[in-house]
C-alpha positions, 0 to 999 in steps of 0.5 A, a space after each residue: 500500500 502506497 499513499 503519495 501526497 504531493 502538495 504545493 500551496 502558494 499564497 501571495 499578496 502583492 502590488 504588481 510591477 509598475 503599479 504605484 499605490 498612489 496611482 500617479 507619479 508625484 502623489 502619495 498615500 496616507 499609509 501602506 499595509 500589505 499582508 499575506 496569511 496562510 494556514 495549511 494542513 496536510 495528512 497522508 496515511 497508508 494502511 495495509 494488511 495481508 494473510 496467507 502462506 506467504 504474507 508480505 505487507 509493505 506500507 509506505 506513506 510519502 509526503 512531498 510538500 512545498 508551501 510558500 507565502 509571500 507579501 511583495 511590492 513589485 518593481 517601480 521606476 520611481 519612488 513610492 511615497 507614503 505619508 505615514 507608515 509602511 507595513 509588509 508582512 507574511 505569516 504561514 502555519 503549516 502542519 504535515 502529518 504522515 503515518 503508515 501501518 503494515 500488518 502481516 500474518 503468514 504461515 510460512 513467511 510474514 513480513 510487515 513493513 511500515 515507513 513514513 517519509 516527508 520532504 517539506 520545503 516551506 518558505 515565508 517572505 516579505 519583500 520589496 523591489 521598489 524604492 520607498 519613502 515614508 514619513 513613519 515607521 517601515 516594517 517588513 515581517 515574515 513569520 512561519 511555523 512548520 509542524 511535521 509528525 511522522 508515525 509508522 507501525 508494523 507487525 508480523 506474526 507466524 512464518 519465519 522471522 525476518 533477518 537482522 535488516 528487517 527483510 524477509 528470508 524468502 528470496 522471492 520477497 522484495 527488500 524494504 530498502 528496494 521498496 522505499 527507493 522505488 517508491 521514492 524515485 516514482 514520487 520524485 518523478 511525479 512531482 517533476 511532471 506535475 511542476 510542483 514547486 515551480 
């Protein structure tokens, strides 16, 4: 059993390139407050079970997440004039929960393997690409919190015990490492095809 979760959340608050808040060159605005806020929850769960003469149960949960929140003032040929204060802020809270459970019951061979993997790339930015002139305080704030949990449970009963590496002593059974490497490679390929993170 394989659970694959590929996620790329983008939250953006911006003043586009070449756009002045005042609207006309030489004019000013009273104040400027730009903010971007995002909350993301991602859950990935894989569960598998098997029984019989030869029971081999790999369960893999894989999360590939790239969450980004940005507050951006784009380029401007002149200077953005603000009479009072300027505040640009970006805030992001991301939670990724990845879990797997594998249970095998075999009369001859029983191998239960459960793996939970997560690759997380979260980013938060508050930025400007233009010149600013302000009569008050100027602040740029970026705050981010990422909570990632991994949980895996595997059990096997009956049959011959696995070797010291956790692999089946049955030569026909795939190893845990080969299963993980294969699925991880497939996930990376799917991520690239989907353009996740671009």
